[in-house]
HTML snippet that shows the backbone in 3Dmol.js (N, CA, C, O; Angstrom):
<script src="https://3Dmol.org/build/3Dmol-min.js"></script>
<div id="view" style="width:600px;height:400px;position:relative"></div>
<script>
const pdb = `
ATOM      1  N   MET A   1     129.144 -20.493  44.758  1.00  0.00           N
ATOM      2  CA  MET A   1     128.106 -21.270  44.808  1.00  0.00           C
ATOM      3  C   MET A   1     126.924 -21.010  45.479  1.00  0.00           C
ATOM      4  O   MET A   1     125.847 -21.532  45.191  1.00  0.00           O
ATOM      5  N   GLY A   2     127.179 -19.893  46.720  1.00  0.00           N
ATOM      6  CA  GLY A   2     125.964 -19.757  47.761  1.00  0.00           C
ATOM      7  C   GLY A   2     124.840 -19.019  46.714  1.00  0.00           C
ATOM      8  O   GLY A   2     123.625 -19.203  46.794  1.00  0.00           O
ATOM      9  N   LEU A   3     125.388 -18.305  45.901  1.00  0.00           N
ATOM     10  CA  LEU A   3     124.347 -17.321  44.820  1.00  0.00           C
ATOM     11  C   LEU A   3     123.277 -18.317  44.246  1.00  0.00           C
ATOM     12  O   LEU A   3     122.049 -18.226  44.261  1.00  0.00           O
ATOM     13  N   HIS A   4     124.215 -19.439  43.658  1.00  0.00           N
ATOM     14  CA  HIS A   4     123.301 -20.197  42.915  1.00  0.00           C
ATOM     15  C   HIS A   4     122.315 -21.111  43.733  1.00  0.00           C
ATOM     16  O   HIS A   4     121.244 -21.472  43.245  1.00  0.00           O
ATOM     17  N   LYS A   5     122.742 -21.489  45.066  1.00  0.00           N
ATOM     18  CA  LYS A   5     122.055 -22.427  45.842  1.00  0.00           C
ATOM     19  C   LYS A   5     120.836 -21.379  46.407  1.00  0.00           C
ATOM     20  O   LYS A   5     119.764 -21.936  46.646  1.00  0.00           O
ATOM     21  N   ALA A   6     120.891 -20.240  46.588  1.00  0.00           N
ATOM     22  CA  ALA A   6     119.782 -19.264  46.935  1.00  0.00           C
ATOM     23  C   ALA A   6     118.905 -19.045  45.761  1.00  0.00           C
ATOM     24  O   ALA A   6     117.687 -19.050  45.944  1.00  0.00           O
ATOM     25  N   ASP A   7     119.375 -18.859  44.606  1.00  0.00           N
ATOM     26  CA  ASP A   7     118.479 -18.966  43.490  1.00  0.00           C
ATOM     27  C   ASP A   7     117.650 -20.391  43.295  1.00  0.00           C
ATOM     28  O   ASP A   7     116.472 -20.415  42.940  1.00  0.00           O
ATOM     29  N   CYS A   8     118.253 -21.295  43.514  1.00  0.00           N
ATOM     30  CA  CYS A   8     117.536 -22.657  43.330  1.00  0.00           C
ATOM     31  C   CYS A   8     116.822 -22.752  44.527  1.00  0.00           C
ATOM     32  O   CYS A   8     115.944 -23.591  44.330  1.00  0.00           O
ATOM     33  N   HIS A   9     116.751 -22.341  45.615  1.00  0.00           N
ATOM     34  CA  HIS A   9     115.777 -22.170  46.821  1.00  0.00           C
ATOM     35  C   HIS A   9     114.630 -21.509  46.216  1.00  0.00           C
ATOM     36  O   HIS A   9     113.525 -22.030  46.064  1.00  0.00           O
ATOM     37  N   LEU A  10     114.925 -20.461  45.919  1.00  0.00           N
ATOM     38  CA  LEU A  10     113.581 -19.691  45.474  1.00  0.00           C
ATOM     39  C   LEU A  10     112.584 -20.160  44.504  1.00  0.00           C
ATOM     40  O   LEU A  10     111.369 -19.972  44.566  1.00  0.00           O
ATOM     41  N   GLU A  11     113.427 -20.972  43.345  1.00  0.00           N
ATOM     42  CA  GLU A  11     112.777 -21.535  42.425  1.00  0.00           C
ATOM     43  C   GLU A  11     111.949 -22.683  42.871  1.00  0.00           C
ATOM     44  O   GLU A  11     110.785 -22.831  42.498  1.00  0.00           O
ATOM     45  N   TYR A  12     112.671 -23.633  43.814  1.00  0.00           N
ATOM     46  CA  TYR A  12     111.982 -24.531  44.371  1.00  0.00           C
ATOM     47  C   TYR A  12     110.578 -24.196  45.420  1.00  0.00           C
ATOM     48  O   TYR A  12     109.558 -24.870  45.557  1.00  0.00           O
ATOM     49  N   ALA A  13     110.937 -23.006  46.020  1.00  0.00           N
ATOM     50  CA  ALA A  13     109.742 -22.400  46.679  1.00  0.00           C
ATOM     51  C   ALA A  13     108.649 -22.137  45.576  1.00  0.00           C
ATOM     52  O   ALA A  13     107.616 -22.788  45.733  1.00  0.00           O
ATOM     53  N   ARG A  14     108.688 -21.480  44.726  1.00  0.00           N
ATOM     54  CA  ARG A  14     107.770 -21.128  43.585  1.00  0.00           C
ATOM     55  C   ARG A  14     107.181 -22.552  42.900  1.00  0.00           C
ATOM     56  O   ARG A  14     106.010 -22.710  42.552  1.00  0.00           O
ATOM     57  N   LEU A  15     108.053 -23.362  42.806  1.00  0.00           N
ATOM     58  CA  LEU A  15     107.493 -24.852  42.116  1.00  0.00           C
ATOM     59  C   LEU A  15     106.559 -25.457  43.386  1.00  0.00           C
ATOM     60  O   LEU A  15     105.481 -26.000  43.148  1.00  0.00           O
ATOM     61  N   TYR A  16     107.037 -25.323  44.650  1.00  0.00           N
ATOM     62  CA  TYR A  16     106.195 -25.718  45.772  1.00  0.00           C
ATOM     63  C   TYR A  16     104.900 -25.057  45.609  1.00  0.00           C
ATOM     64  O   TYR A  16     103.819 -25.642  45.531  1.00  0.00           O
ATOM     65  N   LEU A  17     105.093 -23.780  45.564  1.00  0.00           N
ATOM     66  CA  LEU A  17     103.697 -22.961  45.454  1.00  0.00           C
ATOM     67  C   LEU A  17     102.820 -23.542  44.502  1.00  0.00           C
ATOM     68  O   LEU A  17     101.732 -24.032  44.809  1.00  0.00           O
ATOM     69  N   ALA A  18     103.393 -23.483  43.064  1.00  0.00           N
ATOM     70  CA  ALA A  18     102.546 -24.207  41.899  1.00  0.00           C
ATOM     71  C   ALA A  18     101.880 -25.448  42.397  1.00  0.00           C
ATOM     72  O   ALA A  18     100.719 -25.638  42.034  1.00  0.00           O
ATOM     73  N   MET A  19     102.410 -26.244  43.112  1.00  0.00           N
ATOM     74  CA  MET A  19     101.990 -27.510  43.512  1.00  0.00           C
ATOM     75  C   MET A  19     101.137 -27.706  44.658  1.00  0.00           C
ATOM     76  O   MET A  19     100.755 -28.804  45.064  1.00  0.00           O
ATOM     77  N   ASP A  20     100.823 -26.437  45.223  1.00  0.00           N
ATOM     78  CA  ASP A  20     100.144 -26.199  46.428  1.00  0.00           C
ATOM     79  C   ASP A  20     100.721 -26.661  47.645  1.00  0.00           C
ATOM     80  O   ASP A  20     100.001 -26.964  48.597  1.00  0.00           O
ATOM     81  N   LYS A  21     102.048 -26.744  47.693  1.00  0.00           N
ATOM     82  CA  LYS A  21     102.788 -27.124  48.883  1.00  0.00           C
ATOM     83  C   LYS A  21     103.173 -26.285  49.604  1.00  0.00           C
ATOM     84  O   LYS A  21     104.380 -26.057  49.684  1.00  0.00           O
ATOM     85  N   LYS A  22     102.321 -25.640  50.278  1.00  0.00           N
ATOM     86  CA  LYS A  22     102.840 -24.102  51.027  1.00  0.00           C
ATOM     87  C   LYS A  22     103.905 -24.378  52.036  1.00  0.00           C
ATOM     88  O   LYS A  22     104.834 -23.580  52.165  1.00  0.00           O
ATOM     89  N   GLU A  23     103.831 -25.406  52.721  1.00  0.00           N
ATOM     90  CA  GLU A  23     104.544 -25.694  54.033  1.00  0.00           C
ATOM     91  C   GLU A  23     105.977 -25.981  53.358  1.00  0.00           C
ATOM     92  O   GLU A  23     106.948 -25.426  53.871  1.00  0.00           O
ATOM     93  N   ASP A  24     106.179 -26.848  52.195  1.00  0.00           N
ATOM     94  CA  ASP A  24     107.417 -27.127  51.694  1.00  0.00           C
ATOM     95  C   ASP A  24     108.150 -25.709  51.190  1.00  0.00           C
ATOM     96  O   ASP A  24     109.298 -25.403  51.513  1.00  0.00           O
ATOM     97  N   ALA A  25     107.285 -24.909  50.348  1.00  0.00           N
ATOM     98  CA  ALA A  25     107.596 -23.463  50.103  1.00  0.00           C
ATOM     99  C   ALA A  25     108.217 -22.847  51.231  1.00  0.00           C
ATOM    100  O   ALA A  25     109.256 -22.233  50.991  1.00  0.00           O
ATOM    101  N   LYS A  26     107.785 -22.880  52.471  1.00  0.00           N
ATOM    102  CA  LYS A  26     108.221 -21.985  53.620  1.00  0.00           C
ATOM    103  C   LYS A  26     109.480 -22.609  54.154  1.00  0.00           C
ATOM    104  O   LYS A  26     110.393 -21.880  54.542  1.00  0.00           O
ATOM    105  N   LYS A  27     109.583 -23.949  54.196  1.00  0.00           N
ATOM    106  CA  LYS A  27     110.892 -24.525  54.402  1.00  0.00           C
ATOM    107  C   LYS A  27     112.088 -24.106  53.481  1.00  0.00           C
ATOM    108  O   LYS A  27     113.261 -24.046  53.850  1.00  0.00           O
ATOM    109  N   MET A  28     111.609 -23.821  52.213  1.00  0.00           N
ATOM    110  CA  MET A  28     112.673 -23.605  51.441  1.00  0.00           C
ATOM    111  C   MET A  28     113.067 -22.054  51.710  1.00  0.00           C
ATOM    112  O   MET A  28     114.190 -21.671  52.039  1.00  0.00           O
ATOM    113  N   ILE A  29     112.268 -21.479  51.567  1.00  0.00           N
ATOM    114  CA  ILE A  29     112.311 -19.941  51.958  1.00  0.00           C
ATOM    115  C   ILE A  29     113.201 -19.751  53.416  1.00  0.00           C
ATOM    116  O   ILE A  29     114.105 -18.921  53.324  1.00  0.00           O
ATOM    117  N   HIS A  30     113.092 -20.233  54.376  1.00  0.00           N
ATOM    118  CA  HIS A  30     113.537 -20.150  55.477  1.00  0.00           C
ATOM    119  C   HIS A  30     115.180 -20.765  55.284  1.00  0.00           C
ATOM    120  O   HIS A  30     116.152 -20.180  55.762  1.00  0.00           O
ATOM    121  N   LYS A  31     115.254 -21.811  54.640  1.00  0.00           N
ATOM    122  CA  LYS A  31     116.410 -22.515  54.700  1.00  0.00           C
ATOM    123  C   LYS A  31     117.427 -21.829  54.044  1.00  0.00           C
ATOM    124  O   LYS A  31     118.617 -22.077  54.239  1.00  0.00           O
ATOM    125  N   MET A  32     116.884 -20.695  53.020  1.00  0.00           N
ATOM    126  CA  MET A  32     117.940 -19.826  52.092  1.00  0.00           C
ATOM    127  C   MET A  32     118.703 -19.273  52.885  1.00  0.00           C
ATOM    128  O   MET A  32     119.905 -19.540  52.912  1.00  0.00           O
ATOM    129  N   GLY A  33     118.035 -18.244  53.817  1.00  0.00           N
ATOM    130  CA  GLY A  33     118.794 -17.526  54.884  1.00  0.00           C
ATOM    131  C   GLY A  33     119.918 -16.677  53.996  1.00  0.00           C
ATOM    132  O   GLY A  33     121.105 -16.603  54.313  1.00  0.00           O
ATOM    133  N   TYR A  34     119.366 -16.096  52.908  1.00  0.00           N
ATOM    134  CA  TYR A  34     120.427 -15.333  51.940  1.00  0.00           C
ATOM    135  C   TYR A  34     119.660 -14.110  51.807  1.00  0.00           C
ATOM    136  O   TYR A  34     118.461 -14.389  51.846  1.00  0.00           O
ATOM    137  N   HIS A  35     119.887 -12.739  51.651  1.00  0.00           N
ATOM    138  CA  HIS A  35     119.258 -11.604  51.482  1.00  0.00           C
ATOM    139  C   HIS A  35     119.472 -10.898  50.339  1.00  0.00           C
ATOM    140  O   HIS A  35     119.125  -9.719  50.269  1.00  0.00           O
ATOM    141  N   ARG A  36     120.146 -11.622  49.179  1.00  0.00           N
ATOM    142  CA  ARG A  36     120.398 -10.864  47.782  1.00  0.00           C
ATOM    143  C   ARG A  36     118.888 -10.747  47.172  1.00  0.00           C
ATOM    144  O   ARG A  36     118.574  -9.685  46.635  1.00  0.00           O
ATOM    145  N   ARG A  37     118.124 -11.617  47.230  1.00  0.00           N
ATOM    146  CA  ARG A  37     116.799 -11.852  46.533  1.00  0.00           C
ATOM    147  C   ARG A  37     115.622 -11.583  47.579  1.00  0.00           C
ATOM    148  O   ARG A  37     114.630 -12.312  47.554  1.00  0.00           O
ATOM    149  N   ASP A  38     115.732 -10.509  48.526  1.00  0.00           N
ATOM    150  CA  ASP A  38     114.698 -10.270  49.440  1.00  0.00           C
ATOM    151  C   ASP A  38     113.282  -9.973  48.900  1.00  0.00           C
ATOM    152  O   ASP A  38     112.237 -10.336  49.439  1.00  0.00           O
ATOM    153  N   VAL A  39     113.399  -9.248  47.737  1.00  0.00           N
ATOM    154  CA  VAL A  39     112.272  -8.824  46.916  1.00  0.00           C
ATOM    155  C   VAL A  39     111.529 -10.117  46.481  1.00  0.00           C
ATOM    156  O   VAL A  39     110.305 -10.238  46.518  1.00  0.00           O
ATOM    157  N   ASP A  40     112.380 -11.046  46.076  1.00  0.00           N
ATOM    158  CA  ASP A  40     111.529 -12.467  45.463  1.00  0.00           C
ATOM    159  C   ASP A  40     111.247 -13.108  46.650  1.00  0.00           C
ATOM    160  O   ASP A  40     110.216 -13.766  46.512  1.00  0.00           O
ATOM    161  N   VAL A  41     111.767 -13.216  47.881  1.00  0.00           N
ATOM    162  CA  VAL A  41     111.265 -13.792  48.917  1.00  0.00           C
ATOM    163  C   VAL A  41     109.937 -13.288  49.331  1.00  0.00           C
ATOM    164  O   VAL A  41     108.943 -13.977  49.558  1.00  0.00           O
ATOM    165  N   GLU A  42     110.045 -11.957  49.402  1.00  0.00           N
ATOM    166  CA  GLU A  42     108.667 -11.329  50.077  1.00  0.00           C
ATOM    167  C   GLU A  42     107.802 -11.452  48.929  1.00  0.00           C
ATOM    168  O   GLU A  42     106.679 -11.157  49.336  1.00  0.00           O
ATOM    169  N   GLU A  43     107.748 -11.752  47.640  1.00  0.00           N
ATOM    170  CA  GLU A  43     106.646 -11.920  46.684  1.00  0.00           C
ATOM    171  C   GLU A  43     106.125 -13.229  46.976  1.00  0.00           C
ATOM    172  O   GLU A  43     104.915 -13.456  47.008  1.00  0.00           O
ATOM    173  N   ILE A  44     107.123 -14.205  47.215  1.00  0.00           N
ATOM    174  CA  ILE A  44     106.655 -15.511  47.622  1.00  0.00           C
ATOM    175  C   ILE A  44     105.855 -15.564  48.998  1.00  0.00           C
ATOM    176  O   ILE A  44     104.726 -16.048  49.081  1.00  0.00           O
ATOM    177  N   GLU A  45     106.416 -15.126  49.858  1.00  0.00           N
ATOM    178  CA  GLU A  45     105.983 -15.034  50.996  1.00  0.00           C
ATOM    179  C   GLU A  45     104.455 -14.396  51.103  1.00  0.00           C
ATOM    180  O   GLU A  45     103.639 -14.714  51.968  1.00  0.00           O
ATOM    181  N   GLU A  46     104.266 -13.552  50.177  1.00  0.00           N
ATOM    182  CA  GLU A  46     102.802 -12.870  50.299  1.00  0.00           C
ATOM    183  C   GLU A  46     101.946 -14.191  49.711  1.00  0.00           C
ATOM    184  O   GLU A  46     100.869 -14.311  50.296  1.00  0.00           O
ATOM    185  N   LYS A  47     102.111 -14.874  49.019  1.00  0.00           N
ATOM    186  CA  LYS A  47     101.513 -15.642  48.424  1.00  0.00           C
ATOM    187  C   LYS A  47     101.284 -17.027  49.210  1.00  0.00           C
ATOM    188  O   LYS A  47     100.547 -17.919  48.790  1.00  0.00           O
ATOM    189  N   LEU A  48     101.971 -17.079  50.330  1.00  0.00           N
ATOM    190  CA  LEU A  48     101.977 -18.163  51.148  1.00  0.00           C
ATOM    191  C   LEU A  48     100.752 -17.810  52.252  1.00  0.00           C
ATOM    192  O   LEU A  48     100.298 -18.642  53.037  1.00  0.00           O
ATOM    193  N   LEU A  49     100.388 -16.657  52.172  1.00  0.00           N
ATOM    194  CA  LEU A  49      99.262 -15.978  53.236  1.00  0.00           C
ATOM    195  C   LEU A  49      98.050 -16.410  52.789  1.00  0.00           C
ATOM    196  O   LEU A  49      97.020 -16.072  53.374  1.00  0.00           O
TER     197      LEU A  49
END
`;
const viewer = $3Dmol.createViewer("view");
viewer.addModel(pdb, "pdb");
viewer.setStyle({}, {cartoon: {color: "spectrum"}});
viewer.zoomTo();
viewer.render();
</script>
């Protein structure tokens, strides 16, 4: 179940970015705490800058 939760957190972060809610996106990224999708996390974090 943890893998699915990590995927959901990443998609929520992308959704928050699309809604211009960067602080919420940052919270989702840090809440995830999982490294299988580090490339996706890096992509989203670049957009937060």
